[in-house]
N, C-alpha and C positions, 0 to 999 in steps of 0.2 A: 505494499500500499503505499509504504514513505517514498519507496521509486518511482510508483509511478505518479504521485502527488508532484515531483517535480516538470510535468510536462503541463501542469494546469495554471495559467497566470494566476489565479484568483489565492494560489498558494504564494506568498513571496515571503522573504526572508524570516518575518517576525512571526506568521501562523504558520510554515513550516515547521519553523525550530518549534513551536507551541509543539505541534504535533508527534515530533521526532521524542520530544522529553517526555511526553505521557506513554508513549510506546516504552520509554524506558524505564518508567516509574511501574509498569504494568507487566512488562516483560521479563525483566532483568532481577537476578537474586540480590538481594540487598547483601553487603558487607555486613557480618557479623562484629568483626575488627578491624583495624589499621592493618594492612599488612606490615610484614617484615620483611627486607631483604637482604640476602649473604652478600649483593655482589659490593666489590671492592670502591671506596668514593675516590680513586687516583682519574684525576683530570686527564692524564696525556695518555693511558695505558691504550690498549688495542680494545674496541668496542663491540658488544656482541649484537647484534642487530639482528630482528626477526621480521620476517616477510609472512605474511598471513593471506593465503588466498584459494577459491575454488578455480581460480583462473590460471592455472598453469598448465595452458595444453591449448590446442590451434583459437585462439582466441584475443582482441584486439589489445588485451594486458602485453603481450611479447613486443608488440610495435612500440608499446610506450615505454618499456623496463627493460627490456633483456640489454638493451645498449646501457644503460644506469649498472647493472648486476654485473656488467663483464669488464666497467671499468673502474671498478670499486676499489680502491688500494687495498692490499689484503695485509697490508702490513698495520694499519689503523684500523680496517674494518672486518669481521668474520660473520658471513652470511647466512644466517640458516633459514632455510624456507618450510615453511609447515603447509603443506598443502593438503586442501581440501578436494584434489579433486577423485572425482568417481571414477572417469573411464580416462587413463592414459594412452598418448597416443606419443609420435616421434616429438611433437615440441617439448612433450612433457619431460622427454629425456636430456633435450637440451637444459631444459631448466635445472635437472640433476645433476647435468656436468656442469654447470656453474656454481651451483650452490657450495659454499666449505662444508655446511651441513644439511642432510634432507633430512624430515621429517613428514612422514604419512600418516596425515590424521584424518582422512575421510571417514565419517559414519563415525565418529567417535563422539563422544559426549561432551560442552563444552568444560565441563569442570576437571575432566582427565584431560584434555589436551592444557588446559591451563597450569596442568602441575605439570606437564613435560614441558612446558616452558620454564616453569621455576625452575626445575633439575638441571635445564640447561644456561641459569644463569643467564638469561636474554638482559641485558640494557635498557633497551630502546625496542619497544615492537610495535610494528608499522602494519597497519590495515591499508589494504592494496584496492577493494572492494568494493567497502559498504555495504549497501542493502539489495545484496545481487542473490540470487538463487545458489543454495550449497554453501553459501560463505555463514560460518561458524563465527560470528561477527559478537553473541554473547560472549565469547572468552573474555572480551575485554572488561568485561563486569566483575570478573575474580582477581584484577588488578595484577595479572603473573607478572609484569616488569616495572620497575622503578617508573619508566617513562614510555607512553601509549603516545601513538600519532597516528593521523589516518591522510591518507592522500585522496580519498573520497572529496566528490565536488558539492557537498553538500554534508552540512553538519550531522554528526550522530545521535545528538541528542544524549549522549551516552557520559554522564560526569567522570568518568574514571579513563577517558581517552584527552591526552593534555592539550593535543597540540594539531594544527591542519595546516600541511605544508603545502603552496600553490604558489601563482605567479604574483607577481608587485602590484598587478590590477584586478585582484580576483576578489574585491569587493568595488561598491559605487564609493567614489569621492563623498565626503560626509557620512556613509552610510552608522550607525551605530552597530559597532560588529557582535556586541554581545548580546543585540537583539537579534541576530544574524546566525548566531555558529556557538555553541558551547564552548569548543575549544579554542586557543588561545591561536591566531592566525600568525603563523610565519610564513616571509615574505621571502620567495628565492631570487637574486638576482637573474636571473637568466630563467628559460625555460623552465617547467617545474617538471619533466620528462624529457626522455633521451628517445627521440624517432627513428624509428627502423623501417626505411621504405619496405615496397613490396618485392621479395627477389624477382631478378630479370626483369624488370622493367623497360620496356623500349622506350625508345626516344619519342620525344613529345611531338604528337601531329600537328598540322595546321588547324586555327580556328574554323570548328564546325560552321560557321555562321557562312563563311568563305565560300565555303563548297555548296549550302546548301539553299541560301539566300534569305534566310530567317535565323533568329536568334532562339537558342535552346536553353532554356534555366533547368537543372534538376536538382535531383535531392537522392540522396543513398543515406539509409538509413533501415529503420524500424517502424512501423506503423504507429506505433504510441505517440512518436514524437510529434505526429501531425494532428495537433488539435485545431479545431475549428477558428479560432483566432488565425492560426499559422496558413489554414487554408483560407480565409478571408482576406487576407494579406497577398498570399499568392495571386488571388484571382484581380485585385489590386494591380499589380504587375502586368502582368498577362493582358490585362484591358490597356492600361497605357504602352505598351510594348506590342505595337501594330504585328499581327502574324507571328509572334512567337507560337514557342509551342513548350511544354512541362513535361520533364520524363523524371518518372519515380521509381526506383528499383529499392522493393523492401521485400523482405521474409511474406511468406503469405500470399504473395500479391499473383501466384501462380494458380492460385483455389479460383473457380470461378466465381462461388459465393463473395469470397473476402472482397475481390478486386468489382465485384456490382456496389458491394455494400461502399467500400470507400470511393468509388465515383457517383455515386447519389449524395455523400455527403459532400464532394468536391461542388457537384453541383448545386446543391443549396448553398454553398458557400458563395456559388458566384461565377465557377469556372466554366468556360465552355470546353464538356469534356472530350469533343473532337478535339482539340487540341492537347490534349491530356495522354502519354501513353504509358503504359502501367509495366513493370516487368516484375519477375519474380526473382529468386536468388538460386543460385547452385548451390545447394545445399554440402557440395563438397568442399566449396571455397569460402573463408572468412572473410578474405577480401577480393570482390569479385571488379577489378580497375578496368575491364574491357570498356564499362559503359562511359568513363571518363574522355574517351574520344567521341562523343556523342554528345556534351555538353559545354556551352562557350562558359555559362555562370553559373554557379550554384548556390542555393539556398540552405545556409543554415537554419535548422529549425529552433524554436524559444516557447518557454522559459531555457529550458534545459539544451547546452548546445551541444553538436556532435561531436567531439576531439579530433578521435581518432578519421571519421570521413572527410573531414576539414585538411587535414596534414595532409592523407592520400589526393585530395582533391588538389590543393598544391603542387604536389609533385608530380602531378599529371598535366600540371598549367590551365587548370581553372578556378581562378580567382571566386571567393565568394562572398555574400556580404553577409552579417550576421547582426544579431541585436543585443545589445550589452544591457542586460538586467542588473539587479542589486545584488544577489548573492552570488559564491562561487559557480554555480554549475550553469548559472547564466551569462558566464564571462569566461567562458573556455574558449570561443571563438576570436574573442578579445584576445587575450593570450596569443593565440595562434599566428592571428594574422599580425600582430603588432612584432612576433619576431622576423619576418619578414619583410619589416617596413611598410606592411597595409594596414593599417589600423584604421585610415579614414574612411574602410569599406565597413567598419562597427557604426550601427547606430544605436542612437540613446532612446528612439523611440519607433513606433509602429509604421506612421507617416516616414521617417528617417529610412526606415529598412526599404519600406517601397522606392521611395526616391533614390536614395543611394542603387538600387538593381535596374531601375529605370535608367537613369544615367550611364550605368557602366556601360549598359548597351547600347547608348547612342553612337559612340564613338569607336567603332570595328578598329578602324586602324590601332588605336591605343590599347585595344582588348586583345589586339591581334599580338601586339608588341608584347604585353603581360604574359600571354601564355609562351609566347619562345624565352622569356628570360625568367621565368617562376622558378624552374628547379636549378637555375644557378643560385637564384635567393634562397632557397631552401638549403641547397648545399652549402650558404656563407652562414647561414642564421645557427643560433645556439642551440637548437633541437639537437642539429646533426654533429655537434660538439659534444663524443659524450663522457670524455673525459672532464671538460669545463660540467658538466651537468652533473657529474658524478663528485666532484670536487664541491660543487654548490652543495649537495647533499651530507656531504661528510663534514662540511663547515656546519651545519644545519643540526647535525646532531650532535657535534662537540659543541657548541654553544650550549644547546639544551641541557646537555649532559655536565656540564660546567655547574651551570645553574643548579640543578637537583646535588652538585655534590657539595654545594656551598649551605646548602640546607641545615 
């Protein structure tokens, strides 16, 4: 439920945090006494960092964090991976290789996992996946590590999670952070992830509009991200961009009933469905990149942005527009665009979102130049400098560790 609320505009920062805290109060076990730790309070020693997730498999997590794991300085960091993966695959084996220590905790109850983490004397336990399927996030309520961090893009509401790591613009200017997140926000100086492009990516092709004679807007993601306000904004864009088309690729659209239900919603929102193309997703591929050859301009969903689809779009020469909201999940698109110097494509209002998409499509020559140069921009961006990103995380770990040692 909490993951789904991120897609609804009425659940802005304060309302979402209220729901997250209510979940934590209702479903997490109380702490009967303050935990005691045997961890040595030395500020400069090698830190034991634990990552926990159900997504050490063929999943976008690989594209976001494998480069970070591979580039951590093992003289200063010992990396433990606590895997709740239910079905291992080739990607799982890559994660097993990169870990200093691998712990398979799938199917175990939260208290047992927490006990394993305590025995490993983890200094900083990191949540990678938030409120996603099969993730034993309840582990954090048992406080198995002195410091606990989330990389999720929304507050967990769990009082035992101390910090949220993210990019420098992870909240709107002037926003009251304690009304958005229960965690203390810790801003990283560069991209808050290490992007790994799809393997065997072919060279960026020409702008589709030059071949088609019309603009094609595009979305790649999951259907729950496409709320009615998003559809309405897309309809306004299409009405202003004469003869343009919209292509949508999402899991489920191969099914006749799902596709028809979606097109009915699109029609009610004002879209001319004869200009909308729906495509399903190849179930054997997590990243379906061939579609980017057909898209001129990407449309990032809101309120919750799609960080990995945004990165993949840029890698394939597709600029996208985003709506930067108040809370971290609504500002991921801004963070990605800022890293390649295209933060001007991030709007602050729905009207701005529509206008930026329309204006971007009016100058075909400029759009074509952006497409030709985008991959070079990505290659020079901090998200591709995995050693730099690893150093940022290591400094952040060390900063919060020093604070704990001083207590």
